[in-house]
matplotlib code that plots the C-alpha trace (Angstrom):
import matplotlib.pyplot as plt

x = [-13.7, -12.6, -11.2, -7.5, -4.2, -5.1, -8.9, -9.2, -10.9, -8.6, -4.9, -4.9, -6.5, -5.1, -1.3, 0.0, -2.2, 0.9, 2.6, -0.9, -2.3, -1.9, -4.3, -7.2, -7.4, -8.5, -10.4, -11.5, -15.5, -14.0, -12.4, -15.6, -17.9, -14.8, -14.8, -18.5, -18.4, -16.2, -17.9, -20.8, -19.9, -17.6, -20.5, -23.1, -19.7, -19.8, -23.2, -23.0, -20.5, -22.8, -24.9, -27.5, -27.2, -25.0, -22.4, -20.3, -16.2, -16.4, -19.0, -16.8, -13.7, -15.7, -17.4, -13.7, -12.5, -15.0, -13.6, -10.2, -10.8, -13.5, -12.2, -13.8, -16.5, -18.0, -18.1, -19.3, -22.2, -23.1, -23.1, -25.8, -27.6, -27.2, -28.9, -32.1, -32.3, -30.7, -28.9, -25.7, -25.5, -28.8, -27.1, -24.1, -26.5, -28.2, -24.9, -23.9, -27.2, -26.9, -23.5, -25.2, -26.4, -23.1, -21.8, -25.0, -25.9, -29.1, -31.3, -29.1, -29.5, -32.1, -29.0, -26.7, -27.5, -29.3, -30.7, -28.4, -29.1, -26.8, -24.8, -23.8, -21.8, -20.9, -19.5, -17.3, -16.2, -14.6, -13.2, -11.6, -10.5, -9.0, -7.4, -5.7, -4.2, -3.2, -1.4, -0.2, 1.0, 0.2, 2.1, 5.0, 5.7, 5.8, 8.0, 10.5, 10.6, 11.3, 14.2, 15.5, 15.5, 17.0, 20.0, 20.7, 20.8, 23.0, 25.1, 25.0, 25.6, 28.7, 28.0, 27.4, 25.0, 23.9, 20.4, 17.8, 15.0, 12.6, 14.3, 17.7, 21.4, 21.0, 23.1, 24.5, 23.0, 23.8, 21.9, 21.9, 19.5, 17.6, 16.7, 16.0, 13.5, 11.3, 12.2, 10.7, 7.9, 7.2, 7.5, 5.5, 2.4, 3.3, 2.9, -0.5, -1.6, -1.2, -3.8, -6.8, -9.4, -10.6, -14.3, -17.0, -20.8, -23.0, -26.3, -29.3, -31.1, -31.3, -28.4, -30.2, -30.6, -34.5, -34.7, -32.1, -33.9, -37.7, -36.2, -34.1, -34.9, -32.5, -29.7, -27.0, -26.6, -24.6, -21.7, -22.0, -21.7, -18.8, -17.6, -18.1, -16.4, -13.4, -12.0, -13.6, -12.8, -10.3, -12.0, -13.8, -17.5, -19.1, -21.7, -24.4, -24.8, -27.3, -28.2, -24.6, -20.8, -20.1, -17.1, -15.7, -12.1, -12.3, -12.2, -9.2, -7.1, -8.2, -6.5, -3.9, -2.6, -3.8, -1.5, 1.5, 1.0, 1.4, 4.7, 5.5, 5.0, 6.8, 9.7, 9.7, 9.1, 12.6, 14.5, 13.3, 14.9, 18.1, 18.3, 17.5, 20.2, 22.8, 23.4, 22.1, 22.9, 20.7, 21.6, 20.6, 19.2, 20.3, 17.5, 15.7, 14.5, 14.2, 13.0, 11.2, 13.1, 16.3, 18.3, 21.0, 17.7, 17.6, 14.5, 13.5, 10.0, 9.7, 9.2, 7.0, 5.0, 4.7, 3.9, 0.5, -0.1, -0.1, -1.6, -4.3, -5.4, -5.5, -8.2, -10.3, -9.1, -10.3, -13.8, -13.9, -13.0, -15.7, -18.7, -18.1, -19.3, -22.6, -25.3, -29.2, -31.2, -30.9, -28.9, -28.6, -26.8, -24.4, -21.7, -21.9, -20.7, -18.1, -16.9, -16.6, -13.6, -11.4, -8.9, -8.4, -6.3, -4.4, -3.5, -2.7, -0.6, 1.5, 2.1, 3.6, 5.6, 7.2, 8.2, 10.0, 12.1, 12.5, 14.1, 16.0, 17.6, 18.5, 20.1, 23.7, 25.4, 27.2, 29.6, 31.2, 28.3, 27.5, 31.1, 30.6, 27.9, 29.2, 32.4, 30.5, 28.5, 30.5, 28.0, 26.0, 28.9, 28.0, 25.1, 28.1, 30.7, 27.6, 26.6, 30.3, 31.1, 27.5, 29.6, 32.3, 30.1, 31.3, 28.9, 26.6, 27.9, 24.4, 24.6, 28.0, 27.7, 24.4, 25.8, 28.8, 26.7, 22.9, 22.4, 25.9, 27.0, 30.5, 31.3, 34.0, 36.3, 38.7, 36.3, 35.2, 38.9, 39.4, 35.8, 37.5, 41.1, 39.5, 37.7, 39.0, 39.3, 42.4, 44.1, 43.2, 39.2, 40.3, 41.8, 38.8, 36.7, 38.5, 38.4, 34.6, 33.9, 30.6, 31.6, 32.0, 29.4, 26.7, 26.2, 25.3, 22.4, 21.0, 22.3, 20.5]
y = [13.1, 15.6, 14.5, 14.0, 11.9, 10.0, 9.5, 8.9, 5.3, 4.4, 4.9, 6.6, 9.3, 8.7, 7.2, 7.9, 11.1, 12.9, 10.5, 10.2, 13.5, 14.1, 11.3, 13.6, 15.6, 12.7, 10.3, 12.8, 13.7, 17.5, 16.1, 14.1, 17.6, 19.4, 16.8, 16.9, 21.1, 21.0, 18.1, 19.6, 23.1, 21.6, 19.9, 23.5, 25.3, 21.9, 22.6, 26.5, 25.8, 23.2, 26.5, 24.9, 28.7, 31.5, 32.3, 35.3, 34.3, 36.4, 34.0, 31.0, 32.3, 33.0, 29.7, 28.0, 30.0, 29.1, 25.4, 27.1, 28.9, 25.8, 25.8, 24.5, 26.8, 26.1, 22.6, 23.0, 25.2, 22.2, 20.3, 22.3, 21.9, 18.3, 18.4, 19.7, 17.5, 14.5, 14.2, 14.8, 15.8, 17.5, 20.1, 20.5, 21.8, 23.8, 25.3, 25.9, 28.0, 30.3, 31.1, 32.2, 35.2, 36.6, 36.0, 37.1, 34.2, 33.8, 33.0, 30.3, 28.2, 25.5, 24.4, 23.1, 19.3, 19.7, 15.8, 14.2, 12.0, 12.0, 8.9, 11.0, 13.1, 10.5, 8.1, 10.6, 12.4, 9.5, 7.6, 11.1, 11.7, 7.8, 8.8, 12.2, 9.5, 6.8, 9.2, 11.4, 9.4, 5.7, 5.1, 7.6, 5.9, 2.1, 3.5, 5.2, 2.4, 0.3, 2.6, 2.0, -1.4, -0.9, 1.1, -1.1, -4.7, -2.2, -1.5, -5.3, -7.2, -8.5, -9.7, -13.7, -14.9, -19.1, -19.4, -21.3, -23.6, -25.0, -22.9, -24.9, -24.4, -24.1, -23.4, -19.8, -16.9, -13.0, -11.0, -7.9, -10.8, -11.5, -7.8, -7.5, -10.2, -8.0, -4.9, -7.6, -8.0, -4.7, -3.2, -5.7, -4.9, -1.6, -2.4, -4.8, -1.7, 1.1, -0.6, -0.6, 2.1, 5.1, 4.3, 6.7, 6.8, 9.5, 8.9, 9.6, 8.2, 4.6, 5.2, 5.8, 10.0, 9.9, 13.1, 14.7, 13.0, 13.9, 17.8, 18.0, 14.8, 15.7, 15.9, 12.7, 12.8, 9.5, 11.8, 14.7, 12.8, 11.1, 14.5, 15.8, 12.6, 11.9, 15.4, 17.1, 14.8, 12.7, 9.4, 6.8, 6.6, 3.4, 3.7, 0.7, 1.4, 1.0, 4.0, 3.5, 2.6, -1.0, -1.0, -3.4, -1.1, -0.1, -3.2, -4.5, -1.9, -3.2, -6.5, -5.1, -2.8, -5.9, -8.0, -5.5, -5.5, -8.8, -8.5, -6.3, -8.5, -11.7, -8.7, -7.8, -11.7, -12.1, -8.8, -9.7, -13.2, -11.9, -9.7, -12.5, -14.3, -11.9, -10.6, -7.2, -5.4, -2.4, 1.2, 2.6, 5.7, 7.5, 7.4, 4.6, 1.8, -2.0, -4.0, -2.7, -5.6, -6.3, -3.7, -5.0, -5.4, -3.6, -5.2, -4.9, -3.1, -1.2, -4.1, -5.8, -2.8, -2.4, -6.0, -5.7, -2.4, -4.3, -7.2, -4.6, -3.0, -6.2, -7.3, -4.5, -4.5, -7.8, -6.9, -3.7, -5.9, -8.6, -6.5, -3.4, -4.7, -6.5, -4.4, -5.4, -4.6, -1.4, 0.3, -0.2, 1.7, -0.8, 0.9, 4.4, 3.4, 1.0, 3.6, 5.9, 3.8, 3.7, 6.2, 3.4, 0.9, 3.3, 4.7, 1.2, 1.1, 4.1, 3.9, 0.7, 1.8, 4.6, 2.1, -0.1, 3.1, 3.7, -0.1, 0.0, 3.0, 1.3, -2.0, -2.5, -5.3, -7.4, -9.2, -11.2, -13.2, -13.7, -14.9, -17.4, -19.0, -19.6, -21.0, -23.5, -24.7, -26.7, -29.2, -26.4, -26.8, -30.7, -30.1, -28.1, -31.3, -33.6, -31.7, -31.2, -35.0, -35.3, -33.5, -35.9, -38.8, -39.8, -42.6, -41.7, -38.4, -37.5, -40.9, -40.2, -37.0, -37.2, -40.5, -38.4, -34.9, -35.9, -34.9, -34.6, -31.5, -32.0, -31.3, -28.6, -27.9, -30.5, -33.2, -31.8, -31.8, -35.5, -36.9, -34.9, -36.1, -40.0, -39.7, -41.6, -38.5, -36.4, -33.8, -31.0, -31.9, -31.9, -29.0, -27.2, -28.9, -27.9, -24.4, -24.0, -22.7, -21.8, -18.1, -18.2, -20.7, -18.1, -18.5, -15.3, -13.4, -10.8, -7.4, -4.7]
z = [28.2, 25.7, 22.5, 22.8, 22.1, 24.9, 25.3, 21.2, 21.2, 17.9, 18.4, 14.5, 16.3, 19.7, 19.9, 16.5, 15.3, 14.3, 12.1, 9.9, 10.3, 6.7, 5.4, 7.0, 4.0, 2.4, 4.7, 7.8, 7.9, 6.8, 3.9, 3.0, 2.8, 1.0, -1.9, -2.4, -2.3, -4.7, -6.7, -6.5, -7.6, -10.8, -12.0, -11.5, -13.8, -16.2, -16.8, -17.7, -20.0, -22.0, -21.7, -20.1, -18.3, -18.5, -15.7, -15.8, -15.6, -12.1, -10.8, -11.7, -10.3, -6.9, -6.2, -7.4, -4.6, -2.1, -2.7, -1.6, 1.1, 2.8, 6.2, 9.4, 10.1, 6.5, 7.4, 10.6, 9.4, 6.6, 10.0, 11.3, 8.1, 8.5, 11.8, 10.5, 7.3, 8.4, 5.2, 4.5, 1.1, 1.1, 3.6, 1.1, -1.6, 0.8, 2.0, -1.5, -2.5, 0.5, -0.8, -3.7, -2.6, -2.0, -5.4, -6.8, -8.6, -6.7, -9.8, -10.6, -7.2, -8.5, -11.0, -8.2, -7.9, -10.8, -11.6, -9.5, -6.4, -3.3, -4.4, -8.1, -5.0, -2.9, -5.8, -7.4, -4.2, -2.5, -5.9, -6.0, -2.4, -2.5, -6.0, -4.4, -1.4, -3.6, -5.8, -3.6, -0.3, -1.0, -4.0, -3.6, -0.1, -1.3, -4.2, -1.7, 0.4, -2.7, -3.7, 0.0, -0.5, -4.1, -2.6, 0.7, -2.0, -4.2, -0.6, 0.2, -3.4, -2.4, 1.0, 1.2, 3.5, 4.5, 3.2, 5.1, 3.2, 5.9, 8.8, 7.7, 6.0, 2.3, -0.6, 0.1, -1.3, -1.2, 0.9, -1.3, -3.4, -0.7, -0.8, -4.5, -4.3, -2.3, -4.4, -7.6, -6.0, -5.1, -8.6, -10.0, -7.9, -8.1, -12.0, -11.5, -9.7, -11.9, -14.2, -12.2, -12.4, -10.3, -11.2, -10.5, -10.7, -12.0, -13.8, -11.3, -8.6, -10.4, -13.0, -16.0, -15.8, -15.4, -14.1, -16.4, -19.7, -18.9, -18.4, -21.7, -23.7, -27.2, -24.6, -24.8, -21.5, -21.5, -23.6, -20.6, -17.7, -19.5, -20.0, -16.8, -14.8, -17.0, -18.5, -15.4, -12.5, -13.8, -12.9, -15.1, -15.4, -15.1, -17.5, -16.1, -12.7, -9.8, -7.7, -6.6, -8.3, -8.2, -6.2, -8.3, -9.0, -5.3, -4.2, -6.8, -5.2, -1.7, -3.1, -4.5, -1.3, 1.0, -1.8, -1.4, 2.4, 2.7, 0.7, 3.5, 6.0, 4.8, 4.8, 8.1, 9.1, 7.6, 8.9, 12.3, 11.9, 10.7, 13.6, 16.3, 14.2, 14.6, 11.1, 11.7, 14.9, 15.2, 16.6, 19.9, 20.9, 24.3, 26.9, 24.8, 27.0, 25.2, 27.9, 31.4, 33.2, 30.4, 30.4, 27.4, 24.7, 21.6, 20.3, 16.4, 17.6, 14.0, 12.4, 14.8, 14.8, 11.0, 11.1, 13.1, 11.6, 8.2, 9.3, 11.2, 7.2, 5.2, 8.1, 6.4, 3.1, 2.7, 4.7, 1.8, -1.0, 0.1, 1.1, -0.9, -4.2, -3.3, -2.6, -2.0, -5.7, -7.0, -3.6, 0.6, 2.5, 4.0, 1.6, 3.1, 6.9, 5.4, 3.2, 5.8, 7.5, 4.0, 5.7, 8.4, 7.0, 5.0, 8.1, 9.7, 6.1, 6.1, 9.9, 8.7, 5.8, 8.2, 10.8, 8.5, 7.2, 10.6, 11.3, 8.4, 9.3, 12.5, 10.8, 11.4, 9.2, 11.6, 8.5, 11.4, 11.9, 8.6, 8.0, 10.8, 9.8, 6.4, 7.8, 10.4, 7.3, 5.2, 4.0, 2.0, -0.9, -1.1, -3.9, -6.0, -5.8, -6.8, -9.1, -11.0, -10.1, -12.3, -15.1, -15.2, -15.3, -11.3, -10.4, -7.6, -6.4, -5.0, -2.9, -1.9, -0.4, 1.2, 3.4, 4.5, 5.2, 5.9, 9.5, 10.4, 12.2, 12.2, 8.5, 7.9, 5.8, 6.3, 6.4, 3.3, 1.6, 3.2, 1.3, -1.8, -1.2, -1.5, -4.6, -7.8, -9.4, -10.9, -9.4, -11.4, -10.3, -7.2, -6.8, -8.4, -5.6, -3.2, -4.4, -3.6, -0.3, 1.2, 1.0, -2.6, -3.4, -4.5, -7.9, -10.5, -10.1, -12.7, -12.8, -10.4]

ax = plt.figure().add_subplot(projection="3d")
ax.plot(x, y, z, "-o")
ax.set_aspect("equal")
plt.show()
């Protein structure tokens, strides 16, 4: 069958293609080839600027324009060369050399890929595409979602809500504050994320600049490589490597993304539960169906979809972080096929974020239900009453309230006030205690 949205094996390239199409700019085979061409060209130009050979400004501009104009036809040419070489990076080298004829720099062909091994290209191209995806797509998506949650927290700053600990009624809280829990968690994780470097390997066949040094022993190749990787590519070069980068930083990124995804799974489950408790209703859309059999249903599918995608992403991210830092001796090839799948968990993660945003846009606050639940759970003010009685040195207040309320589902306003009236305390204190309700016993919060 021809590849289409209906015949694709993965839903990333099938059902969800339109939603994650932009991720192909970083993780497709085409993207990988283009990033390789970019690194090879920039290294070639860098060598000219280090006076290894002369290159005119016109030729530099033409080479960089070649990268800008790089298209699917160019990638197909490289794949055709690869069919002969059976080596993807060598195919890129040959393609670039072929282009030198039209730029009229044919004598400089052997400076392409000078002193390098394929992993010098892969372990700069992939970190660069990874960095661009995270900085251009992923982090802005997380920060935008965080901002959306923050705005909802502000909107619902004055909405009291019955808390549930162990699934049971507990001291009341504020709906906005419960969203701020997730805002703070995301803020903290993004801050931690920002400290993880984008690491690269660039040091020849086994990381020691063997070929570089044998050809030009008087050059400081460590400094030269640092300069190229850090200043030309914007990555951090690892100074002691095998044939490949050790992927510890990439593993840390995977762990960080997985941790953020876990926070979002927690959030999705909470919102799903609030919807089931009818604290939220959901906007309906003309023509949509919630169930094939039950016409009344409006399901929280966006949060369910997000939870599923986040779980899929985390399964892969966990594997990446445990597998990639391990390689036999100076290098085995297992990292290669694994790295080609980096885009899969990122696509699932982006899909999940989009689903959460869509789900949030449908939420309709049901204040009547929140108020009703508070009104039906007067037992939650027992904590407040016994705490004030402790303040007043009243004997055994906890035990007295426990006897009244524990396991008693019939506790209401009248029962609480009757209990207060039975206490041997002054009228001012009784008035203070009676002023406490499930609606106003919500504590104090940091400003947000």
